[in-house]
N, C-alpha and C positions, 0 to 999 in steps of 0.2 A: 175052798173054803170063798164063799162072796163078804164083802164085806159087810156091815151093817148100817141100814139104811137112817136109824135112830140109835142114840147112846142114853143112856140116864148119866146126869153130870152132878144130881141131887137128889137128895132122899134123906124122910126123915119120918117116925112116926111107924107103927104097928098097925093099930088101928084107926087113928086119924094120920092118913100116909096122904105126902107132899112131895112129889119127885118134878125135877126138873129134865125134861126129855128135848133132848135137840137132832136137827135133821144133820146129817154130814153132807147131804150134797146142796141146802141154801142156808147152814146154818142157823137158820130160825130158832128158837126156845119156847117150847110150848111147860104150861104146868098142866100137873095131873094132881087133882084135890077129890078124897075120899073122907068119908067121916066109917065109912065098913065098905071093902072092896066088894062084897059079894052081893049089894043092895045098890050098887050104880057108882057112879064117880063124873066129877069133871073135867075136860080137855079144854084148852085155851091160848094163844098164842099171849106170852110173857110182854106185856109191853113196859118199856122207860116213862120214863118223868114228862114227856113231850105227847106222848099216847104212841109213840110208833113201837114195830119189831124189836124184842134186842134177838142183836146177831154175834154168833160167836164166830171167830174167822176159822173158817174150813180148815185152812191148814195147822190148824192148832188140834184139829180132830182126830189128823191122819197119824199122828202120831201112836 
């Protein structure tokens, strides 16, 4: 079976959903938010306090 390209590392809520999704090849973190998963959602790169993308070390995702 092929390794998953994206993994969910955080999830909160049922109706008001917030998730953090990490690209296992680049380590870039994304935030997905939705107030109702049937009407649409938003996805964006998660930024740190300096405006740079949050990067998770890829080696920690291979476990």
